N, C-alpha and C positions, 0 to 999 in steps of 0.2 A: 188346491186345484177347485178353477170354478167352473162348469158346464166345459170342458177340456181342454180348459186354459189357466196358465198361471196369473194367478195375481194378488198385488205389491199394492199395501197401502201405504202412505210415507205418513207416520206417527211424528207430527209436531211437537217437540216440548214443550211446556207450557213456560210461558214470560212471567220471567222473575220477578215481583214487584217490589222494590227500593222499599225500604221500610219507615223510608218519611211518609210515602205514598200512602202504605198500609196504614199509619196512624190518622193520618187524615179521612180517611176512607172512614176508621173506626168511629172519629172524632168526631164526625160528621152526621154518622148516625147513631152515635151517644146524642149526640145535640137536639137531633130527631125525636128519640124515643124521651126524652127530660120532655117535651113540650105537652101541655095538657092530651092534643089529640094523638094517640098510639094507637089506632083504628088497623095502620101497617106492617105492627108488629110481628105478628102472627106469616107474615110471607118472608122476615126479613130475619129473622131469628135465626134460623140456620146457618145463615150465612154471616154473621155477627159471630157466632160460636165458634164458627169454621176458622175465622179470622183471628177472634182473638188467640185463638190457641198455636198458632204461627207465628207469634210476636208476642213479645216478654217488654217489648221496648215504649211499649205504649199505657199511657192513664188514660183510661176510658172512666173512672167514675166521673158522676155528675157535678158540671161546675159551675158556678154564676163570676159572670166577668163585670169586674167592677171598673168600670170606667173612673180615668184621674187625669183632669184637667191640665195635662203638666209634665215635668219631665221626673222618668225615674231612673234612679242608676243604683246603681251595684258593686259588690265586690265583684261575683264571677257572673259575667256579662258576654255573650258572645253574638257578633253579629253574623246575620244569615244572608250570604250575597246569591241566595234564589232568583235566577232570570223573572221579570213582570210580576214582580213583588205586590201584594195589596195587603191593604191595611185590615182587612178579613182575613184572609191567611196568615201573616205576620201572628193576629191573636188564636185562628185554630191552631197553627204548629205547636204554640206554647201549652196550648189547652191538650193536645195528645202528648206532648213530650217529659217524659218522667223529670222529675225536679225544677220546672220552669216558674216561677211564680210571676214574674211579667214580663208584658212583651209591649215596646216600644214602637211605633210606626211615624216614622216622618216623610210624609208622604210631598212630592210635588207634581206639578201637572205633567210632567214625564216618567216618575218613577217614587217607588217609595222605599226606604231603608228601615230594615228591620232590626230590632236589637233584642233578645232574649234575658232577663236574668233568671239569676235564682236565689240570690242572697239582695234584698234592696237594703240600701243606704241613705238615701236622701231624695226630697219628692220635691221638686224648683218648679212650685203652684204660677210661677209669672213667663214659665216659658212656650212662648209663643209657636204656632204651628208644629207642636208636637200633641201624639193621641199615645198614652199610657194604659194599660190594662191586666189588672190585676185576678190573676186565680185564685179562687180558693170555694167559699160552700159562706152559702146565710144561717148561720146557728142559732138563731131568731126573731118573728117578725111583729110588731104588733099587739106587744102586751103592754098592760098598765099596771101601775106599781105605785101605792106600796098594793100588796106584800111586797118584800123585795124577790124579784127574781136573779135563778140562781143558771146562767147556761152553762154546761161542763165546754171546754174543749179536752176533745178522748186524748190527742196526743201531748198535752201543755205545748209549751211556747219552746221557739229556737230562736234564735240569732238570723235576722234578715225578714222574720214576717213582720204585714202591718196589720193591725188591727182597726176597722172599722167601724165605730158606733154613732150608729144616729136615733136621737133622745130629745124629745119634746121637756123643756126643763118645769121641774116644780116650782111650786110660789114661794116655796122658803128654804129647801134645800131638795140639791140634787147629787148620790153618789155613785160613780162608778169606781167598782173595785175588784182587783185582780186576786185570786185566792189561792191557795197551792192546796195539795190534795185533799180532802176532808176537811177542809177550810180552818186548818190548823193557825195558819199564818196570813196575813191578809198584806201581801209584795209590793201593793202598789195602789193607796187609796187616792183617788180626788175629790172632794166635794166644791159643789156648785152652791155659795151661800150667799143670799140673797141680803140678809141683813145685816152680813159685813160687808157687802161686794166683795169679796175674796173667793179666789181658790187654793181651797187649800190641800196640799200634797203630805203623804205620810206614810205609815207601815205599821204592823201590827207582829211583831215576834219576839212574842215571853212579854208584850208589852208594848205602848205605843212607841216612836221613838220623835227626833224633832222633826217639826212643822216643817214644812217651806212654805211661800207666799208671795213671794217676785211674780211679777205677770208685767204683760205691756199695757192693759184695760183691764175695765170688767162692762163693755157695753154688750150688756146681754140684758132680757128682762122677761121675766114669768110669762110662761107657755110659750117660750120662741123655741123652734126647730135647730136642734145646732150640731155638728157632726164631728165627732173628734177622731184624731186619726191617732194612732200610734206606731213607732217602726221601733221594733224590738230592736237595740244594740248591742254587741259584746260586751258594755259599760254599765250604758242607761237607754229607757227610754225618751226619745224625743214626741212631744208633741205635739203634733195642731190642732187646732181650732177653729171651724169655717174658714182651709188652707191659710189661716196662718198660724210660723212657728211661735208658740208659745210660750215652751219652756224643756228642760229635760229633766227629767229623777234617776238619781243614779242606782241602781240595781243593792238594793239588800237582800234578797231574796236571791243567792245568785244559782241555784239549781233552778234554770227557766222550767226544765221537763216538768217539775213539779208541780207547775202553777196549772188549771187542773180546770178551773172556773172563772166568770166574768159575772162581778153582782150588780144588777142595778136596784139604786131602792131612795128615797125621799124621807124625809123627816115634818109632820103637820101639814102635808098638801100631797095631791096627786098629779104624777105626771105620765108619759106613756114612753113607752121602747120605739120606735120608729124600726132597726134590721141592728143585728149584730153581724159582720162578714168580719171573717179570717181568712188569710191566705193559707198556699198550705206550708 
């Protein structure tokens, strides 16, 4: 009773936010706070904590969006038929979803078609009108060598991952190594040797194995910046250099999760590591 009259207040139940919208909100906020300017963090932090507690389906770890000029295909891919899809929304949905490693957006003047992939199998760098985005992290950037630079891979490798290494080649020799835990074995060694104009692949498991030297060409020069991209498959690594499919190297260390480090080094000359990017 209020003032001698009954008063009834109709309480509207809160609208339920679907998990996709919630993840989008959280991913957008995470992107904002990953930026250098975080002056609004104190205002939004309570909201982020509240939203985070209400959904376990969102991946909020800060990620780097690595753009690939081509079409990424995978073993486990799903098309997203959300109305009014855009390229940026396609990427943001991938960043917010657990298990998504790549977002592929094919856009026309009227609409965008979005595909999300968990395990990357192939990259067609010659595809036209396709924009692919890899979700992952930059583990190191802007480091000079020698001395050899060791970059940890906290969870080891797994099938479907992509490694992108951008490096400035030393004038004599540059090596890219995938090492097992505690550097006991070299799972994959790739050496650019200018003195023999070769790219030598090998592994060291209680001793060096047979070398592999076949290649389409050796059109590289000392001091050149190149990008080496590995696709980790179930039986082999497929290696692209500057978006060109160069060769494959069969696994000699089959426990991929034991491969915990990447090392970049050189002999008798200096080079520099631009960055190492690895998908989730």
